[in-house]
C-alpha positions in Angstrom: -20.4 18.4 -16.3 -17.1 17.1 -17.3 -13.6 17.6 -16.0 -10.4 17.4 -17.6 -12.5 15.5 -19.6 -13.5 12.8 -17.1 -17.0 12.4 -15.7 -18.4 14.9 -12.9 -19.4 13.2 -9.9 -23.0 12.1 -9.7 -25.0 11.5 -6.9 -24.7 8.4 -5.2 -21.1 8.3 -6.3 -19.9 8.7 -2.1 -22.3 5.9 -1.1 -20.6 3.8 -3.9 -17.0 5.0 -2.6 -17.8 4.7 0.8 -19.0 0.9 0.9 -16.0 -0.1 -1.1 -13.8 1.8 1.0 -15.5 -0.1 4.3 -15.8 -3.3 2.3 -12.0 -3.3 1.2 -11.1 -2.3 5.1 -12.4 -5.2 6.0 -11.4 -7.8 3.7 -8.3 -6.4 2.4 -5.4 -8.9 4.2 -2.1 -9.3 3.0 -0.2 -6.2 2.9 0.1 -3.5 0.6 0.4 -5.1 -3.0 -2.5 -7.5 -2.0 -5.0 -4.4 -0.7 -4.2 -2.8 -4.3 -4.8 -6.0 -6.6 -7.9 -6.1 -4.8 -8.4 -2.6 -5.4 -8.0 -2.7 -8.8 -10.3 -5.7 -9.5 -13.2 -3.6 -7.8 -12.4 -0.5 -9.7 -10.9 -1.5 -13.5 -12.5 -4.7 -13.7 -16.0 -4.6 -12.2 -16.8 -1.1 -11.8 -14.7 0.6 -14.9 -14.2 3.6 -12.6 -10.9 3.9 -14.4 -8.4 2.1 -17.3 -5.9 -0.1 -16.2 -3.3 2.5 -17.9 -4.6 5.1 -15.4 -4.3 3.0 -12.5 -0.8 1.9 -13.3 0.0 5.9 -13.1 -1.7 6.2 -10.0 0.3 3.3 -8.6 3.4 5.4 -10.2 3.1 8.6 -8.7 1.7 6.9 -5.7 4.9 5.1 -5.5 6.8 8.5 -5.5 6.0 9.7 -2.6 6.3 8.9 1.1 3.2 7.1 2.9 1.1 4.0 2.8 0.9 3.6 -0.6 -1.8 1.3 -0.9 -4.1 3.4 1.6 -2.8 6.6 -1.1 -4.3 4.3 -3.8 -7.8 3.7 -2.4 -7.9 7.9 -1.8 -7.5 8.1 -5.2 -9.9 6.0 -6.2 -12.2 8.3 -3.5 -11.1 11.1 -5.4 -12.0 9.3 -9.0 -15.4 8.6 -8.7 -16.5 11.2 -5.9 -14.2 13.9 -5.8 -13.0 15.6 -2.4 -16.0 14.0 -0.3 -15.0 10.4 -2.2 -11.1 11.4 -0.8 -11.9 11.9 2.5 -14.3 9.0 3.1 -12.4 6.5 0.9 -9.5 7.1 2.9 -11.1 7.2 6.1 -13.4 3.6 5.7 -10.7 2.4 4.6 -8.6 2.7 7.8 -11.2 2.5 10.2 -11.7 -0.9 10.2 -8.1 -1.8 10.6 -8.3 0.7 13.6 -11.0 -1.1 15.5 -9.6 -4.3 15.2 -6.2 -3.3 15.9 -7.2 -1.6 19.2 -10.2 -4.2 20.0 -6.9 -7.0 19.9 -4.3 -4.3 21.9 -7.0 -4.0 24.4 -6.8 -7.4 25.3 -3.5 -7.2 25.2 -2.9 -5.3 27.7 -5.9 -6.8 29.6 -3.9 -10.6 29.5 -0.8 -10.1 28.7 -1.1 -12.0 25.3 -2.5 -11.6 22.0 -4.3 -14.5 19.4 -1.0 -14.7 16.8 -4.0 -15.9 14.0 -2.1 -18.8 12.2 -5.4 -20.5 11.7 -6.7 -17.4 9.9 -3.7 -16.7 7.5 -2.9 -20.1 7.3 -5.8 -20.3 4.6 -6.1 -16.2 3.4 -2.4 -16.4 2.5 -2.5 -18.4 -0.7 -5.6 -17.1 -1.7 -4.0 -13.4 -1.3 -1.1 -15.0 -3.3 -3.4 -15.6 -6.6 -5.1 -12.4 -6.2 -1.6 -10.6 -6.6 -0.6 -12.8 -9.3 -3.5 -12.2 -11.3 -3.1 -8.3 -10.6 0.6 -8.4 -12.0 -0.4 -10.1 -14.7 -3.4 -7.6 -16.1 -1.1 -4.4 -15.4 1.9 -5.9 -16.6 0.2 -6.4 -20.0 -1.4 -2.4 -19.3 2.6 -1.5 -18.6 4.6 -3.4 -21.5 1.5 -2.7 -24.2 3.5 0.1 -25.0 3.4 2.2 -28.6 6.2 -0.6 -29.9 7.7 -3.8 -29.3 11.3 -2.6 -28.9 9.7 -0.5 -26.4 7.8 -3.0 -24.3 10.9 -5.1 -24.2 13.1 -2.3 -22.3 10.3 -1.9 -19.5 10.6 -6.1 -19.5 14.2 -5.5 -18.6 13.6 -2.7 -16.4 10.8 -4.5 -14.5 12.8 -7.5 -14.3 16.1 -6.0 -13.2 14.3 -3.8 -10.2 13.2 -7.1 -9.3 16.8 -8.9 -9.2 18.6 -6.1 -7.2 15.4 -5.7 -4.8 16.7 -9.4 -3.5 20.2 -8.1 -3.5 19.6 -5.7 -1.0 18.9 -2.2 -2.5 16.8 0.2 -1.1 13.2 0.8 -2.7 13.4 4.2 -3.3 16.7 4.0 -5.6 15.3 1.2 -7.4 12.0 3.0 -8.2 13.7 7.1 -9.1 16.4 4.7 -10.8 13.6 2.8 -12.7 12.2 6.1 -13.8 15.3 7.8 -15.2 16.5 4.3 -17.4 13.4 3.9 -18.2 13.1 7.1 -19.4 16.7 7.2 -20.9 15.5 4.3 -22.9 12.5 5.1 -24.2 12.9 8.6 -24.5 16.3 9.9 -25.2 19.2 11.6 -23.2 18.3 15.0 -24.4 15.1 15.3 -22.7 15.4 13.3 -20.0 17.4 15.8 -17.1 14.4 18.4 -17.4 12.0 15.3 -16.9 13.3 14.5 -14.1 13.1 17.9 -12.8 9.4 17.8 -13.8 8.7 14.8 -11.2 11.5 15.7 -8.4 8.8 17.8 -6.6 7.0 14.6 -5.9 10.1 13.7 -4.1 10.6 16.9 -2.0 7.0 17.0 -1.3 8.4 15.2 1.8 10.7 17.9 3.1 7.9 20.6 4.7 6.4 17.8 7.1 9.8 16.2 8.1 10.8 19.4 9.6 8.7 17.7 12.3 11.0 15.0 13.3 11.5 14.8 16.9 15.1 14.9 18.6 16.8 12.0 20.0 17.7 13.9 23.1 13.9 14.5 24.0 12.4 13.7 27.2 11.3 10.1 27.6 8.0 11.1 30.0 4.7 10.9 27.6 3.5 13.4 25.9 0.5 12.9 23.3 1.9 15.9 21.5 5.4 13.8 21.1 2.9 10.7 20.0 1.4 12.5 17.6 3.8 15.0 16.1 6.1 10.9 15.9 4.1 9.7 13.9 3.4 12.6 11.6 7.0 12.5 10.8 6.9 8.9 9.7 3.8 9.0 8.0 5.4 12.4 6.1 8.7 10.6 5.2 8.2 6.5 5.7 9.2 4.9 1.9 9.1 1.2 1.6 7.8 -1.8 3.6 6.7 -2.4 6.7 10.0 -3.2 7.8 11.2 -0.1 7.1 8.4 1.1 9.7 9.3 -1.5 11.9 12.6 0.0 11.7 11.2 3.7 12.9 9.0 2.7 15.5 11.7 0.6 16.9 14.8 3.9 16.3 11.8 6.5 18.2 9.8 4.2 20.4 11.8 1.8 21.9 15.2 3.3 21.4 14.7 7.0 22.2 11.8 7.1 24.5 11.3 3.9 25.9 7.7 3.9 25.7 7.6 0.0 24.4 9.9 -3.1 24.8 11.4 -5.2 21.5 8.8 -7.9 22.8 5.7 -5.4 22.5 6.9 -3.8 19.4 7.3 -7.2 17.5 3.9 -8.2 19.2 2.7 -5.1 17.5 3.9 -5.8 14.6 1.7 -8.9 14.5 -1.7 -7.5 15.2 -0.9 -5.5 12.4 -0.4 -8.2 9.8 -3.1 -10.7 10.9 -5.9 -7.8 10.6 -6.6 -6.6 7.3 -6.5 -3.2 5.8 -3.1 -1.3 6.2 -0.2 -2.1 8.5 0.3 1.1 9.4 -2.4 0.4 11.8 0.2 -0.8 13.9 0.3 2.2 15.3 -3.0 2.2 17.1 -1.3 -0.6 18.7 2.0 1.5 20.1 -0.5 4.6 20.6 -2.8 2.5 23.0 0.4 0.9 25.1 1.8 4.1 25.5 -1.4 6.2 26.2 -4.3 4.7 26.1 -7.2 5.3 24.3 -6.6 9.1 23.2 -2.9 7.9 22.4 -4.3 5.1 20.0 -6.0 8.0 18.0 -3.5 10.5 18.1 -0.8 7.8 16.8 -3.5 6.9 13.8 -4.4 10.2 13.2 -0.4 11.4 13.0 0.9 8.7 10.2 -2.3 8.7 8.1 -2.9 12.3 8.2 0.5 12.7 5.2 -1.3 10.2 2.7 -4.6 12.8 2.5 -1.9 15.3 2.0 0.2 14.0 -1.1 -3.1 12.3 -2.7 -4.0 16.3 -3.0 -1.0 17.9 -3.6 -0.1 15.2 -6.8 -3.7 15.4 -7.8 -2.5 18.0 -10.9 0.3 16.2 -11.7 -2.0 12.8 -12.5 -4.0 14.2 -14.8 -1.1 15.8 -17.3 2.3 14.0 -16.8 1.1 11.1 -19.5 -0.1 13.7 -22.1 3.9 14.4 -22.2 6.0 12.6 -24.2 9.0 13.2 -21.5 7.5 12.6 -18.3 4.9 10.2 -20.0 8.8 8.0 -20.5 9.6 8.1 -16.9 6.0 7.2 -15.9 6.8 4.4 -17.8 10.1 3.7 -16.0 8.3 3.7 -12.6 5.5 1.7 -13.5 7.8 -1.1 -14.9 9.7 -0.3 -11.6 6.9 -0.5 -9.6 6.3 -3.8 -11.0 9.5 -5.2 -10.6 8.9 -4.6 -6.6 5.4 -6.0 -7.3 6.6 -9.5 -8.0 9.5 -9.1 -6.2 7.7 -9.0 -2.8 4.5 -11.3 -4.3 7.7 -14.0 -4.7 9.1 -13.5 -0.9 5.4 -13.7 0.2 4.9 -17.1 -1.2 7.4 -18.2 0.1 5.9 -18.0 3.4 2.4 -18.5 2.4 3.0 -21.9 -0.1 3.6 -24.3 2.9 2.4 -27.7 2.1 0.1 -29.8 -0.8 -3.2 -27.8 0.7 -1.6 -24.0 0.1 -0.6 -24.4 -2.7 -3.8 -26.6 -3.8 -5.6 -23.6 -2.5 -4.0 -20.9 -4.4 -4.2 -22.3 -7.5 -8.0 -23.2 -6.8 -8.8 -19.4 -6.3 -6.3 -18.3 -9.4 -8.0 -20.3 -11.1 -12.0 -19.1 -9.5 -10.5 -15.2 -10.3 -9.4 -15.6 -13.6 -11.6 -18.2 -15.1 -14.7 -17.3 -12.9 -14.2 -13.7 -12.4 -15.1 -14.6 -8.4 -14.5 -11.0 -6.2 -12.0 -11.8 -3.8 -13.4 -10.9 -0.9 -15.2 -14.0 -1.2 -11.8 -16.3 -1.6 -10.5 -14.1 1.5 -13.2 -15.4 3.6 -13.3 -18.3 1.7 -9.5 -19.2 2.3 -9.9 -18.1 6.1 -12.8 -21.3 6.3 -10.5 -23.9 4.9 -7.9 -22.9 7.0 -10.4 -22.7 10.2 -11.4 -25.9 9.3 -8.1 -27.2 8.5 -6.2 -26.4 11.4 -9.6 -28.1 13.6 -8.8 -31.3 11.5 -4.8 -31.4 12.2 
């Protein structure tokens, strides 16, 4: 049976989705851009679950709603392959390994007052992640620019480059995404239908408003409450756009300044744990929840920040199936895609500056890129290899 031109879920699909999500949850280091790059390698190149164009459209639409983009992309992939059960399994199993690892390190942190920085691990892994992202950018860029005519491709390249440049001067990511969508549509489709196209995609932005009402007032009492913890993280998951740095601002405002449940030093340590463990960076919520309210707090915080991601994917699902087929929404989506790739390129440059610190890391990134492009090596093996190189090199110095 086919639905909307796509194959219906079959026996074995749920198991396949579950194993892939678990694999990514254990090996996906490096933040959202790296997670999306690794997901693309699995579902587009290796397993052929979807085309590059459809994957790129999912990125564009995911960027228009709040929440952890890489987690939402994994959830989308699960739904594509195994329906509603795949949606739930993919998201849950991608999050679970990170939750478990962050919880483990947080328990050590609380018991012993310190945490392993993981520098030896990241030294070898970061250059590999740069190569993984670079390969994904190349493939997705070719798809994004492989539009109807060369003039349009040039215009989209200009939009992407402009977005990357504006990112470096401090323009907000959300402004750049929506601005890219509108400028792209204006360039591609013309002024006449731009307004109706923007109106069609505006509900994606407005999806965040009902859950935003769950925001906890600033004059809330400072005593710990599991309900307050859960609702605060539900609010954050429902309204947060942008990078982990934006998450840090939310956490500082609520849990350090308003509630006083964490100190500045504890928050920095929590962000560090979230960064050197694989999977979604949003599992920093697990740290905050455990420090604030023990194991129950860790569970409540994790559930609160990730529940909106499942809801948003379910809500925008009908849009995914229709938006590419209409000229004006298709033009807007082309603009969003160009802007999203521009942001991804800018983030990659920032990551590369921090990751490629000496000749060893530069060579490691170059070798990983050759292995990905020439020999089609799975990125998970390269991540493991990078960790081994980092450990070995640090042991020799």
